[in-house]
C-alpha positions in Angstrom: -0.1 0.0 0.1 1.2 3.7 -0.8 0.2 6.7 1.1 1.1 10.2 0.4 -0.8 12.7 2.9 -1.0 14.1 5.9 -0.5 12.7 9.6 -4.4 13.0 10.1 -5.3 11.4 7.0 -3.1 8.4 7.3 -4.3 7.9 11.1 -7.9 7.9 10.2 -6.9 5.1 7.9 -5.8 2.8 10.3 -7.4 0.1 12.3 -7.1 -0.2 16.0 -4.0 0.9 17.7 -0.6 1.2 16.3 2.1 -1.2 16.8 4.7 0.2 19.5 7.5 -0.1 17.2 5.8 2.1 14.3 4.6 4.8 16.9 8.4 5.1 18.2 9.8 5.1 14.1 7.3 7.8 13.4 8.1 10.1 16.7 11.6 9.6 15.8 11.4 10.7 12.0 9.0 13.7 13.0 11.9 14.8 15.4 14.6 14.4 13.1 12.5 16.8 10.4 12.1 19.2 13.1 15.5 19.2 14.3 16.8 19.8 10.9 14.9 22.8 11.0 16.0 24.1 14.4 19.7 23.5 13.1 19.0 26.1 10.4 17.4 28.4 13.0 14.1 28.0 11.8 11.4 27.1 13.9 8.0 25.6 12.0 5.2 27.1 14.9 2.6 25.3 13.0 3.1 21.5 14.1 0.0 19.8 14.1 -1.4 16.3 12.2 -2.1 18.4 9.6 1.3 19.7 8.9 3.0 16.7 9.2 3.3 14.9 5.7 3.8 11.1 5.8 4.8 9.0 2.9 4.0 5.3 3.4 5.5 2.7 0.8 5.2 -0.7 2.3 7.0 -0.9 5.8 8.5 2.3 4.6 7.6 5.8 6.1 8.9 9.1 5.3 8.0 12.2 6.8 8.5 16.0 6.0 6.6 19.2 7.4 4.0 20.9 5.3 5.2 24.7 4.4 4.6 26.5 7.7 1.4 28.7 7.3 1.9 32.4 6.4 1.4 33.8 10.0 4.2 31.5 11.3 6.5 32.5 8.3 5.9 35.7 9.5 6.8 35.0 13.4 9.9 33.0 12.2 11.2 36.1 9.7 10.1 39.1 11.9 11.5 37.2 15.1 8.7 38.6 17.0 6.5 35.9 18.9 2.9 36.3 17.9 0.9 33.0 18.2 0.7 31.4 14.7 -0.3 27.8 14.6 -3.1 27.2 12.6 -4.6 24.8 14.9 -4.8 26.5 18.6 -4.9 23.0 20.3 -1.5 22.2 19.5 -0.3 25.5 20.3 2.4 25.8 23.3 2.0 27.8 26.3 5.4 30.0 25.3 3.5 30.3 22.0 0.4 31.7 23.3 2.3 34.2 25.6 4.3 35.4 22.3 7.6 33.9 23.4 8.1 30.8 20.8 11.2 28.6 21.1 12.3 25.6 19.3 10.8 23.5 22.2 7.2 25.2 21.0 7.4 23.1 17.9 8.5 19.8 20.1 5.4 20.6 22.4 3.3 20.5 19.6 
């Protein structure tokens, strides 16, 4: 089975609970992608199940981040800390307060 789409869409297609090993691989892949951005001094600020894109081909799974929302890009470029996450449910407390940091992406 081949799948390309958001993590949210992929999870809706899964039956039952994911195996622990699959969850661990998914979390590690997402963390690695976020770390790549942080290594380049970029915060995504819009991390949620709809902005995490997955590619599944058989047992192989790839992860990448969708382009951050326009608001999140403005925050990153301007250095101003205004809330920007398109889904408030995933917004970290420091983002609400206007002081996002790399940990903000990890919280989401």
